[in-house]
C-alpha positions as CSV (number, residue, x, y, z in Angstrom):
1,X,-26.3,-4.8,4.8
2,X,-24.1,-1.8,3.9
3,X,-22.3,-2.2,0.6
4,X,-18.5,-1.8,0.1
5,X,-16.1,-2.9,-2.6
6,X,-12.6,-2.9,-4.0
7,X,-12.1,-1.3,-7.4
8,X,-9.2,-2.0,-9.6
9,X,-7.9,-3.4,-12.9
10,X,-7.0,-6.2,-12.5
11,X,-9.0,-7.1,-9.4
12,X,-9.9,-10.8,-9.6
13,X,-6.8,-11.7,-7.5
14,X,-7.9,-9.5,-4.6
15,X,-8.5,-11.1,-1.2
16,X,-10.1,-8.0,0.2
17,X,-13.6,-9.4,0.0
18,X,-12.7,-12.4,2.2
19,X,-10.8,-10.2,4.7
20,X,-13.7,-7.7,5.1
21,X,-16.2,-10.5,5.3
22,X,-14.2,-12.0,8.2
23,X,-13.9,-8.5,9.9
24,X,-17.6,-8.1,9.6
25,X,-18.2,-11.6,11.1
26,X,-15.8,-11.0,14.0
27,X,-17.2,-7.5,14.9
28,X,-20.9,-8.1,14.2
29,X,-21.0,-5.4,11.5
30,X,-23.6,-5.7,8.8
31,X,-21.3,-5.4,5.7
32,X,-21.3,-6.8,2.2
33,X,-18.0,-6.3,0.3
34,X,-17.4,-7.2,-3.4
35,X,-14.9,-6.9,-6.2
36,X,-15.5,-4.5,-9.0
37,X,-13.4,-4.6,-12.2
38,X,-13.2,-1.1,-13.6
39,X,-12.3,-0.2,-17.2
40,X,-9.0,1.7,-17.3
41,X,-10.8,4.8,-18.5
42,X,-13.8,4.4,-16.3
43,X,-12.8,5.0,-12.7
44,X,-14.9,8.1,-12.0
45,X,-17.9,6.6,-13.7
46,X,-17.5,3.4,-11.7
47,X,-17.4,5.3,-8.4
48,X,-20.5,7.3,-9.3
49,X,-22.4,4.1,-10.3
50,X,-21.4,2.5,-7.0
51,X,-22.6,5.5,-5.1
52,X,-25.9,5.4,-7.0
53,X,-26.4,1.8,-5.9
54,X,-26.0,2.7,-2.3
55,X,-22.3,2.0,-1.9
56,X,-20.9,3.3,1.4
57,X,-17.2,3.0,0.7
58,X,-14.6,1.5,-1.6
59,X,-11.0,0.5,-1.5
60,X,-9.0,1.5,-4.5
61,X,-6.2,-0.6,-6.0
62,X,-3.9,-0.4,-9.1
63,X,-4.0,1.6,-11.3
64,X,-6.5,4.1,-9.8
65,X,-4.9,5.3,-6.6
66,X,-3.5,8.5,-8.0
67,X,-6.8,9.2,-9.7
68,X,-8.9,8.7,-6.6
69,X,-8.1,12.1,-4.8
70,X,-9.5,14.0,-7.8
71,X,-13.0,12.6,-7.1
72,X,-12.9,13.5,-3.4
73,X,-14.7,16.4,-1.7
74,X,-12.2,16.1,1.2
75,X,-8.8,14.5,1.4
76,X,-6.9,13.5,4.5
77,X,-3.4,14.8,5.3
78,X,-2.0,11.5,4.2
79,X,-3.7,11.8,0.8
80,X,-2.6,15.4,0.3
81,X,1.0,14.4,0.9
82,X,1.0,11.2,-1.2
83,X,-1.3,12.4,-4.0
84,X,-2.8,9.0,-3.9
85,X,-5.8,7.4,-2.0
86,X,-6.8,3.8,-1.4
87,X,-9.9,4.4,0.8
88,X,-13.0,6.3,-0.2
89,X,-15.9,7.0,2.2
90,X,-19.1,7.7,0.2
91,X,-21.5,9.8,2.1
92,X,-25.3,10.2,1.9
93,X,-25.0,13.8,0.9
94,X,-23.0,12.8,-2.2
95,X,-19.6,14.0,-0.8
96,X,-16.5,11.7,-0.8
97,X,-13.8,11.6,1.8
98,X,-10.4,10.1,0.6
99,X,-7.8,8.6,2.8
100,X,-4.7,6.4,2.4
101,X,-4.2,3.5,4.7
102,X,-1.5,1.7,2.7
103,X,1.5,3.2,4.7
104,X,-0.2,2.5,8.0
105,X,-0.7,-1.1,7.0
106,X,2.8,-1.5,5.7
107,X,4.4,-0.1,8.9
108,X,2.1,-2.2,11.1
109,X,3.0,-5.4,9.2
110,X,6.7,-4.8,9.2
111,X,7.0,-3.7,12.8
112,X,4.3,-5.6,14.6
113,X,3.7,-8.8,12.5
114,X,7.2,-9.3,11.1
115,X,8.8,-7.9,14.3
116,X,11.3,-5.8,12.3
117,X,11.9,-2.3,13.8
118,X,12.1,0.6,11.3
119,X,13.6,3.2,13.6
120,X,17.1,4.0,12.5
121,X,17.0,1.7,9.5
122,X,18.1,2.3,5.9
123,X,15.2,1.7,3.5
124,X,15.1,1.2,-0.3
125,X,11.6,2.0,-1.8
126,X,11.4,0.7,-5.4
127,X,8.8,2.5,-7.4
128,X,7.3,6.0,-7.4
129,X,3.7,5.4,-8.4
130,X,0.6,5.5,-6.2
131,X,1.7,2.5,-4.0
132,X,5.0,4.1,-3.2
133,X,3.5,7.5,-2.7
134,X,1.1,6.1,-0.1
135,X,3.8,4.5,2.1
136,X,6.6,7.0,2.0
137,X,5.1,9.4,4.6
138,X,4.4,6.7,7.2
139,X,7.8,5.2,6.7
140,X,9.4,8.6,7.5
141,X,7.2,8.9,10.5
142,X,8.3,5.5,11.7
143,X,11.7,6.9,12.3
144,X,13.8,5.5,9.5
145,X,17.3,6.9,9.1
146,X,17.4,7.0,5.3
147,X,15.1,6.3,2.4
148,X,16.2,6.0,-1.2
149,X,13.4,6.0,-3.8
150,X,14.4,4.2,-6.9
151,X,12.3,4.4,-10.1
152,X,12.9,3.7,-13.7
153,X,11.6,7.2,-14.6
154,X,13.9,9.2,-12.3
155,X,11.7,12.4,-12.6
156,X,8.9,10.6,-10.8
157,X,11.1,9.5,-8.0
158,X,12.5,13.1,-7.7
159,X,9.0,14.5,-7.6
160,X,8.0,12.1,-4.8
161,X,11.1,13.0,-2.8
162,X,10.5,16.7,-3.3
163,X,7.0,16.4,-2.0
164,X,8.1,14.6,1.1
165,X,11.2,16.8,1.7
166,X,9.7,18.9,4.5
167,X,8.5,15.8,6.4
168,X,11.9,14.1,6.0
169,X,13.6,17.3,7.4
170,X,11.1,17.3,10.3
171,X,11.9,13.6,11.0
172,X,15.6,14.2,10.5
173,X,15.7,11.5,7.9
174,X,17.8,11.4,4.7
175,X,15.7,11.1,1.5
176,X,17.2,10.5,-2.0
177,X,16.0,9.7,-5.5
178,X,17.9,7.5,-7.8
179,X,17.5,5.4,-11.0
180,X,17.7,1.6,-10.2
181,X,21.0,1.2,-12.2
182,X,22.6,4.0,-10.1
183,X,22.1,2.1,-6.8
184,X,25.4,1.4,-5.1
185,X,24.5,1.3,-1.3
186,X,22.9,-1.7,0.5
187,X,19.9,-1.5,2.8
188,X,18.2,-3.0,5.8
189,X,14.8,-3.0,4.3
190,X,13.9,-3.2,0.6
191,X,10.3,-2.6,-0.4
192,X,9.0,-3.4,-3.9
193,X,6.2,-1.0,-4.6
194,X,6.2,-1.5,-8.4
195,X,3.7,-3.6,-10.4
196,X,6.6,-5.7,-11.7
197,X,5.6,-8.8,-9.7
198,X,1.9,-8.5,-10.8
199,X,3.1,-8.4,-14.4
200,X,5.5,-11.3,-13.9
201,X,8.5,-9.1,-14.7
202,X,12.1,-9.3,-13.5
203,X,13.2,-7.9,-10.1
204,X,13.9,-4.2,-10.9
205,X,17.1,-3.9,-8.8
206,X,20.4,-5.7,-8.5
207,X,21.1,-8.1,-5.6
208,X,23.8,-5.8,-4.3
209,X,21.2,-3.7,-2.6
210,X,20.6,-6.4,0.0
211,X,22.4,-6.4,3.2
212,X,22.9,-9.9,4.8
213,X,19.6,-10.7,6.6
214,X,17.8,-7.7,5.1
215,X,14.0,-7.7,4.9
216,X,12.9,-7.9,1.3
217,X,9.2,-7.0,1.1
218,X,7.0,-7.2,-1.9
219,X,3.7,-5.3,-1.6
220,X,2.1,-7.9,-3.8
221,X,1.1,-11.3,-2.3
222,X,0.4,-14.8,-3.3
223,X,1.8,-16.2,-6.6
224,X,2.4,-12.6,-8.0
225,X,5.1,-12.0,-5.3
226,X,6.8,-15.4,-5.6
227,X,9.5,-14.4,-8.1
228,X,10.6,-11.5,-5.9
229,X,10.5,-13.7,-2.7
230,X,12.6,-16.4,-4.4
231,X,15.1,-13.8,-5.5
232,X,15.4,-12.4,-2.0
233,X,15.8,-15.8,-0.4
234,X,18.5,-16.8,-3.0
235,X,20.5,-13.8,-2.0
236,X,20.4,-14.2,1.8
237,X,17.5,-11.8,2.5
238,X,14.4,-12.5,4.6
239,X,11.4,-12.5,2.1
240,X,7.9,-11.3,3.0
241,X,4.9,-10.7,0.8
242,X,2.3,-8.0,1.2
243,X,-0.5,-10.2,2.7
244,X,0.0,-8.7,6.1
245,X,0.0,-5.2,4.7
246,X,-3.3,-6.0,2.9
247,X,-4.9,-7.1,6.1
248,X,-3.6,-4.2,8.2
249,X,-4.6,-1.5,5.6
250,X,-8.0,-3.2,5.3
251,X,-8.4,-3.0,9.1
252,X,-7.6,0.7,9.0
253,X,-10.2,1.2,6.2
254,X,-12.8,-0.8,8.2
255,X,-12.2,1.4,11.2
256,X,-12.6,4.5,9.1
257,X,-15.9,3.2,7.7
258,X,-17.4,1.5,10.7
259,X,-15.7,3.1,13.8
260,X,-14.7,-0.4,14.9
261,X,-11.2,-1.8,14.9
262,X,-11.2,-5.5,13.8
263,X,-8.8,-8.1,15.1
264,X,-6.3,-7.9,12.2
265,X,-3.7,-10.2,13.7
266,X,-6.2,-13.0,14.1
267,X,-7.4,-12.6,10.5
268,X,-3.8,-12.6,9.1
269,X,-3.0,-15.8,11.0
270,X,-6.1,-17.5,9.6
271,X,-5.2,-16.4,6.1
272,X,-1.6,-17.6,6.5
273,X,-2.8,-21.0,7.8
């Protein structure tokens, strides 16, 4: 059995082991996948220890996504743009390939599973950390009309926007950075990429950002996302948590590692049921 894992802090809430176990079962791949709680100052050591134990790959979750590219021998174009990685392939020669499947998973869940087109839409991306950085490029490539990145530390949002400026120009999309309190426009799609839900914090933006019937998407899932979903529903938006994104990004990682594309829609339906 080839060994894989998810590394994070916290990580006990992660449903990735169950998802990858089901992928392996449905595809006939010999895979074992586990959770690994990593000390906040011990990510590099954790990856090296996992490699020494024969680990073949790992998913990276909060708060290590921006640290992960620094360990890589080779980074995909998505990682180079985002400055963040969530998928590491650990090779027998000791090299590490970093990729980022978060944005692919988010776009797939919104457009395919939720049935909400992104082309021509106005999007608010809340947050400017590793999670937000991983999805901004794929959102732009999905053909959105406009993205505002809102973050409590405005400089981080501005840096993210600056890094993605050439891609936005190429896609003919508007890209803007604002502090949350400066938001005045409303949006078709609102994506919460902050850790506010995981920490049980308040929704980081005012309800005026929601157009009637807007999709309000929290990258967290399960109980952690409930406060954001309740807020969205109370203000006339369509709430959705990040379970579908989790399944779809996991499917992309599984394909990178194994060369086999698992039936992600089936696994998402089973988890929702």
